C-alpha positions in Angstrom: 6.1 31.3 -18.0 9.1 28.5 -20.0 8.0 25.5 -20.6 10.0 22.4 -20.8 9.9 18.5 -21.8 12.2 15.5 -21.5 11.7 15.8 -25.0 13.4 19.2 -25.3 16.1 17.7 -22.6 16.7 14.7 -25.1 17.3 17.5 -28.1 19.5 19.4 -26.4 21.5 16.4 -25.3 21.9 15.7 -28.7 19.7 12.7 -29.2 18.4 12.5 -32.4 14.6 10.4 -32.1 11.7 12.6 -32.0 7.9 10.8 -31.5 5.0 11.9 -34.3 2.9 14.5 -33.3 -0.6 13.6 -31.6 -3.6 14.8 -29.9 -2.5 14.3 -27.0 1.5 15.4 -27.2 -0.4 18.7 -29.3 -2.6 19.3 -25.7 0.1 18.7 -23.4 3.2 20.6 -24.5 1.8 23.7 -23.6 -0.5 22.9 -20.8 2.0 20.9 -18.4 5.7 21.8 -17.1 7.6 18.3 -17.8 6.2 15.6 -19.7 7.8 12.6 -21.4 6.4 10.5 -24.3 6.7 7.2 -25.8 9.3 7.7 -28.2 10.7 10.0 -26.6 15.1 9.2 -26.0 14.8 9.7 -22.0 11.6 8.3 -22.1 12.1 4.8 -20.5 15.5 5.6 -18.8 14.0 8.4 -16.6 10.0 8.4 -16.7 8.7 4.6 -16.9 10.1 2.9 -13.6 9.0 -0.5 -13.2 8.6 -1.7 -9.9 7.4 -5.2 -10.6 9.7 -6.0 -13.4 7.4 -9.0 -14.3 5.0 -6.8 -15.8 5.5 -4.8 -18.9 4.0 -1.7 -19.4 4.0 1.4 -22.3 2.3 4.5 -21.0 1.4 7.0 -23.8 2.7 9.6 -21.5 4.2 10.3 -18.0 3.5 13.6 -16.5 5.0 15.5 -13.8 2.5 18.3 -12.6 3.3 21.2 -10.1 0.0 22.2 -9.4 -3.7 21.0 -8.9 -4.4 23.4 -12.4 -2.0 21.2 -14.0 -3.1 17.9 -12.8 -6.5 18.7 -14.5 -5.1 19.8 -17.1 -3.5 16.1 -17.7 -6.6 14.8 -16.9 -8.6 16.9 -19.7 -5.8 16.2 -22.2 -6.0 12.6 -21.6 -10.0 11.9 -21.4 -9.9 14.4 -24.5 -8.0 11.6 -26.6 -9.8 9.0 -25.1 -7.1 7.9 -22.9 -6.9 6.3 -19.3 -5.2 8.1 -16.5 -3.8 7.0 -13.2 -1.6 8.6 -11.1 1.4 7.6 -9.1 2.5 9.3 -5.8 6.2 8.6 -5.4 6.6 5.2 -4.2 5.5 1.7 -5.9 3.0 -0.4 -6.8 2.8 -4.2 -6.8 0.6 -4.7 -10.1 2.4 -1.4 -11.9 -0.9 0.1 -11.3 0.7 3.7 -11.2 1.9 3.2 -14.6 -1.8 2.6 -15.9 -1.8 -1.0 -15.0 -1.9 -1.6 -19.0 0.1 0.3 -21.6 -1.3 3.4 -23.5 -2.1 5.0 -20.5 -1.3 8.9 -19.1 0.8 8.6 -15.9 0.5 11.7 -13.5 3.5 11.5 -11.5 2.6 13.3 -8.2 6.5 13.9 -6.9 6.5 17.5 -7.1 3.3 17.8 -5.0 4.6 17.7 -1.3 3.2 21.1 0.3 3.0 21.0 4.1 1.4 22.9 6.7 -0.1 22.1 10.2 -2.6 24.5 11.9 -1.3 24.3 15.7 -5.0 25.3 17.3 -6.6 22.1 15.4 -3.5 20.0 15.1 -4.8 19.3 11.6 -2.0 18.9 9.0 -2.4 19.8 5.3 0.0 17.1 3.4 0.6 16.7 -0.8 -0.1 13.9 -1.9 3.4 13.5 -3.2 5.1 13.2 0.4 6.6 10.2 1.1 5.9 8.3 3.7 9.6 8.9 5.5 8.9 12.7 4.6 5.8 12.8 6.3 6.9 11.4 9.6 9.9 14.1 9.7 7.5 17.2 8.8 4.8 15.9 11.3 7.5 15.8 14.0 9.2 19.0 13.0 6.0 20.6 13.5 4.7 20.3 16.7 5.7 16.5 17.2 3.0 15.3 15.8 2.2 11.6 14.3 -0.3 9.8 12.4 -0.7 6.2 11.5 1.3 5.0 8.2 3.6 2.0 7.1 6.9 1.3 7.9 8.4 1.7 4.1 9.7 5.1 3.7 9.8 5.2 0.1 6.1 4.4 -0.1 4.1 7.6 -1.8 1.3 8.7 0.4 -1.5 9.7 -2.2 -1.7 6.1 -2.8 -1.1 4.6 0.7 -3.5 6.9 2.4 -6.2 6.2 0.0 -5.9 2.3 -0.2 -5.7 1.8 3.5 -2.3 2.5 5.2 -1.7 -0.3 7.8 1.1 0.4 10.5 2.5 -0.8 13.8 -0.2 2.6 15.5 -3.1 1.7 13.9 -4.4 -0.7 16.8 -4.1 2.4 18.6 -5.2 5.2 15.9 -6.8 3.5 13.1 -5.4 3.7 9.6 -3.7 5.8 7.6 -7.1 6.8 6.0 -8.9 7.1 9.3 -6.9 10.3 10.0 -7.9 12.3 6.6 -10.4 14.9 7.4 -10.4 16.5 4.0 -9.3 16.2 0.5 -8.5 18.3 -2.7 -9.0 16.0 -5.8 -9.6 16.4 -9.7 -12.3 14.0 -10.9 -12.6 12.9 -14.6 -14.1 16.1 -15.9 -10.9 17.7 -15.0 -12.7 19.8 -12.3 -10.8 20.5 -8.6 -13.5 20.1 -5.6 -12.9 19.1 -1.8 -14.9 16.5 0.1 -14.9 15.9 3.2 -17.9 13.9 5.3 -20.0 16.5 5.0 -19.1 18.2 1.5 -19.3 15.9 -1.4 -19.3 12.7 1.2 -19.8 10.2 -1.5 -16.4 11.4 -3.3 -15.0 11.3 0.2 -16.0 7.8 1.0 -14.7 6.6 -2.1 -11.2 8.4 -1.6 -11.1 6.4 1.5 -10.0 2.7 0.2 -10.4 3.3 -3.5 -9.4 6.4 -5.2 -7.3 5.0 -8.2 -10.6 4.4 -9.9 -12.4 7.6 -8.7 -10.2 10.9 -8.7 -6.7 11.9 -8.4 -5.9 13.4 -4.5 -4.0 16.3 -4.9 -3.9 17.3 -1.5 -4.8 15.9 2.2 -6.1 17.0 5.7 -5.3 14.8 8.4 -5.8 14.7 11.7 -2.7 13.9 13.7 -1.8 12.6 16.9 1.3 13.7 19.7 3.9 11.9 19.0 4.4 8.7 21.0 6.7 8.4 24.0 8.9 5.5 25.3 8.7 2.6 22.6 10.2 -0.9 23.1 11.0 -2.3 19.8 11.5 -6.1 19.9 12.4 -8.9 18.2 12.8 -13.1 18.4 14.1 -15.3 15.9 14.0 -18.8 15.9 15.5 -21.7 13.5 13.3 -24.8 14.5 14.2 -27.5 11.8 11.8 -29.2 12.8 8.4 -28.8 10.7 6.3 -29.4 14.1 8.1 -27.4 16.2 7.7 -24.3 13.7 4.1 -25.1 13.1 3.8 -25.1 17.5 5.4 -21.6 17.6 2.6 -20.2 14.4 -0.4 -21.4 16.4 1.1 -19.7 20.0 1.8 -16.8 18.0 -1.8 -16.9 16.6 -3.7 -17.9 20.1 -2.1 -14.7 21.6 -2.8 -12.1 19.0 -6.6 -13.3 19.4 -6.6 -13.0 23.0 -9.8 -10.9 23.8 -8.9 -7.6 25.3 -5.2 -7.7 24.0 -3.0 -3.8 24.8 -3.4 -2.2 21.8 -0.4 -0.5 22.4 1.2 -3.9 21.0 1.9 -4.2 17.4 3.4 -7.6 16.7 4.4 -9.4 13.3 5.2 -13.0 12.1 7.5 -13.6 9.5 8.4 -16.8 8.0 11.3 -17.2 5.7 13.3 -20.2 3.9 15.2 -20.5 7.4 13.5 -18.7 10.4 10.5 -17.7 11.8 11.0 -14.1 13.3 8.4 -12.5 15.8 8.7 -8.7 15.4 6.8 -5.4 16.9 6.4 -2.8 18.8 5.2 -2.0 22.5 4.1 1.8 23.0 5.0 1.9 26.3 7.7 1.8 28.9 10.7 -0.7 29.3 8.7 -1.9 32.5 5.0 -2.1 31.4 6.7 -4.4 28.3 9.0 -6.6 30.7 4.9 -6.9 32.4 4.3 -8.8 29.1 6.5 -11.5 29.3 6.2 -11.8 25.5 9.9 -14.1 25.9 8.0 -16.7 27.9 5.2 -16.7 25.4 7.2 -17.9 22.5 9.8 -19.9 23.9 13.2 -21.7 22.3 14.2 -18.3 20.6 17.9 -18.2 19.6 17.8 -14.3 19.5 16.4 -11.7 21.4 16.4 -8.1 21.8 14.2 -5.1 23.3 15.4 -1.7 22.1 13.9 1.5 23.7 13.4 4.2 21.8 12.8 7.8 23.1 13.0 9.4 19.6 9.6 9.3 17.5 11.6 9.5 14.3 14.3 6.8 15.4 11.8 4.4 16.3 10.1 4.9 12.4 13.5 4.9 10.6 14.2 1.4 12.4 11.5 -0.2 10.9 12.1 0.1 7.7 15.4 -1.1 8.3 13.6 -4.4 9.4 14.4 -7.6 7.2 11.3 -7.9 4.8 11.1 -4.2 3.7 15.0 -4.9 2.7 14.2 -7.9 1.0 11.0 -6.0 -0.6 11.3 -2.4 -0.5 12.3 0.1 -2.8 14.3 -1.7 -5.6 12.7 -2.7 -8.6 12.4 -6.8 -9.3 10.5 -9.6 -10.7 8.4 -10.9 -8.1 4.7 -12.4 -7.1 3.0 -11.4 -4.0 -0.8 -11.9 -3.0 -3.0 -11.0 0.6 -5.5 -12.1 2.2 -7.2 -11.5 5.4 -8.2 -13.4 8.4 -11.1 -12.5 11.0 -11.0 -13.6 14.7 -13.4 -16.2 13.4 -11.6 -17.8 10.2 -8.1 -17.7 11.9 -6.7 -21.3 11.3 -7.0 -24.5 13.4 -4.2 -26.3 14.6 -4.5 -29.0 12.2 -4.9 -26.3 9.1 -1.1 -24.5 10.5 0.9 -28.1 10.3 -0.7 -29.0 7.0 0.4 -25.4 5.9 4.1 -26.2 7.5 3.9 -29.4 5.8 3.9 -28.1 2.6 6.2 -25.2 3.5 9.1 -27.7 4.2 8.1 -29.8 1.4 7.1 -28.2 -2.0 9.4 -26.9 -4.8 8.9 -22.9 -4.0 11.5 -22.5 -7.4 12.9 -19.7 -5.6 14.7 -19.4 -1.9 13.9 -15.5 -1.6 10.5 -15.6 -0.2 8.8 -14.5 2.6 5.0 -14.6 4.1 4.4 -12.0 6.9 1.4 -12.5 9.4 0.3 -8.7 10.7 -1.4 -8.4 13.6 -4.4 -5.4 13.1 -7.8 -4.8 14.5 -7.9 -2.4 17.9 -8.8 0.7 16.1 -9.3 -0.1 13.1 -12.2 -2.2 13.6 -13.8 0.3 15.7 -15.0 1.7 12.2 -18.4 0.6 10.9 -17.2 -0.9 7.6 -19.5 1.1 5.0 -18.0 4.2 6.7 -15.0 3.9 4.3 -14.7 2.2 0.5 -12.1 0.4 3.3 -14.3 -2.4 3.9 -11.9 -4.9 5.9 -12.8 -3.7 9.5 -12.9 -7.0 10.9 -9.4 -8.4 9.6 -7.5 -9.2 12.5 -4.5 -10.6 10.9 -3.1 -9.6 7.4 -0.9 -12.3 5.5 1.2 -11.1 2.6 3.2 -13.3 0.9 5.9 -12.6 -1.6 8.0 -14.4 -3.8 11.2 -12.7 -5.8 13.5 -13.7 -8.8 17.0 -11.7 -8.9 17.9 -13.5 -12.2 14.3 -12.7 -14.2 10.5 -13.5 -14.8 8.7 -15.9 -12.0 8.7 -18.8 -12.5 5.1 -21.2 -13.0 6.9 -23.1 -10.0 7.1 -20.1 -7.8 3.6 -18.4 -8.7 2.2 -22.3 -8.2 4.1 -22.2 -4.6 2.1 -19.1 -3.6 -1.2 -20.1 -5.2 -1.1 -23.2 -3.6 0.2 -21.5 -0.4 -3.2 -19.2 -0.3 -5.4 -21.8 -0.6 -4.2 -23.8 2.5 -4.5 -20.6 4.5 -8.0 -20.5 3.2 -8.6 -24.2 4.7 -11.8 -25.0 5.9 -13.3 -21.7 5.8 -13.0 -20.9 1.8 -16.8 -21.7 1.2 -18.2 -20.1 4.4 -16.1 -16.5 4.6 -15.6 -14.4 1.5 -12.3 -13.6 0.1 -10.8 -10.4 1.6 -7.3 -8.9 -0.2 -5.6 -5.8 0.5 -5.4 -3.5 -2.5 -2.2 -1.8 -1.4 -1.0 -6.0 -2.3 -2.2 -5.5 -5.6 -2.7 -9.2 -7.3 -3.3 -8.8 -10.9 -4.0 -12.5 -11.2 -7.2 -12.1 -9.2 -8.7 -10.6 -12.4 -12.2 -9.6 -12.5 -12.5 -11.2 -9.2 -10.3 -8.4 -7.8 -12.9 -5.7 -6.6 -14.7 -7.6 -5.0 -11.8 -8.9 -3.0 -10.4 -5.7 -2.1 -13.7 -3.8 -1.5 -16.1 -6.6 -0.5 -19.7 -5.4 0.5 -19.3 -1.5 -0.4 -18.1 -2.7 -4.2 -21.9 -1.6 -5.2 -22.0 1.8 -3.8 -18.8 2.3 -5.4 -20.3 1.5 -8.6 -23.1 3.9 -8.2 -21.0 6.3 -7.0 -18.0 5.5 -10.5 -21.1 5.6 -12.5 -22.0 8.9 -11.1 -18.5 10.7 -11.5 -16.4 8.9 -13.7 -18.9 7.1 -16.1 -16.3 7.0 -18.9 -13.8 5.0 -16.6 -11.5 7.7 -17.4 -9.3 6.3 -13.8 -8.9 3.2 -14.9 -6.3 0.0 -14.0 -7.2 -3.3 -14.7 -8.7 -4.1 -10.9 -10.0 -0.6 -10.2 -14.1 -0.1 -9.8 -15.8 -0.3 -12.8 -19.3 1.1 -13.5 -21.9 -1.7 -12.7 -23.1 -3.7 -15.8 -27.0 -2.6 -16.7 
């Protein structure tokens, strides 16, 4: 079969530079359909696509396999050359970990793995790990009117999203995206291709469902699906209170509302803080009449703008989620940014005094930028039904996730902006800092957590993950700065 590389394309275009021969190049060029090496003319322009422009990385090679067998060849060549490997599934990574997380790694871009099929007896779907979430939604809908839980950003790749957690508006009803996975095909560090499920290679299956980047490359998922939700109401309330105390009181009301025991799992809700406003948005999966009976507007008075749009079309609803303000600010466009995350449990929510202290800080601190937001995302429900030790994803007691995000459109994020987000994060820990373990979401990767990252991402599951790592990847082939490592002896 004819094979080509981006290097060959650059030569055809008349480009002049050719990178020196190396054992990696000698191994990869005959084995993989498409690959770009450091030094190739088109390497930086077409292959190395940084999402976080604040983090500069130089992979040794970026590969574009077209099958699990080609993925295995990439892993074999990289391991023989003593290089780390990381996969990117067509989307983006906050720490550029899909580019290896450090210079000199071999990147496996899975964008060509977009196979799909539906078993109409079990309603289980087979999905290639390079499929973007927007395409997952359409494929499931077109093949039997099916759906599964996942996030709202259509440009995110399923390979990373499904294996980190995959939280979204339907998660309170159906669980996280990873809770839908019933089987995977993976490439291991020894370049073998295996399948894993709850009953076959269960340790690999456990690790993949929450921490895959340090253990294997998933090439294919088999997932359970749900019937598409029927009628849904997408609601939005915006507030522009200038008074600090009024804004704090609104936040406290929302926090108390989502903490109510027995609150319907049909309700998804998010509170977003911006420089000049607060938005309470979400989706209710039911009829207009059911939504009206909740009287959400009465819970949060004072909105200067309110809307409630009924959707009968599932794909249309999912598409509309991708158009929300926070995703428009921090969606698929590369930029210089810094982001942090943390979880609140029902026991670690902020007291009223702590809420007011947080808003005093927000309204008075020099942030170094006007382009920032903090998203408080209501979760719980079906996600919390799963025992914390059943999957690598450990944060089954999380009720609300906070993601804070600051952007500089003109260059590197300043120390002032970094300090702003760090201090905001400290304030949300408040009186709980010493008695509640810090929990962060691995999808909102935070390089500044450093060696503390794995404990924050995987909690009490970290020791088991370290043992599995020793068994299947003792040489740390699958590596990024915060992936699971073999425990020190």
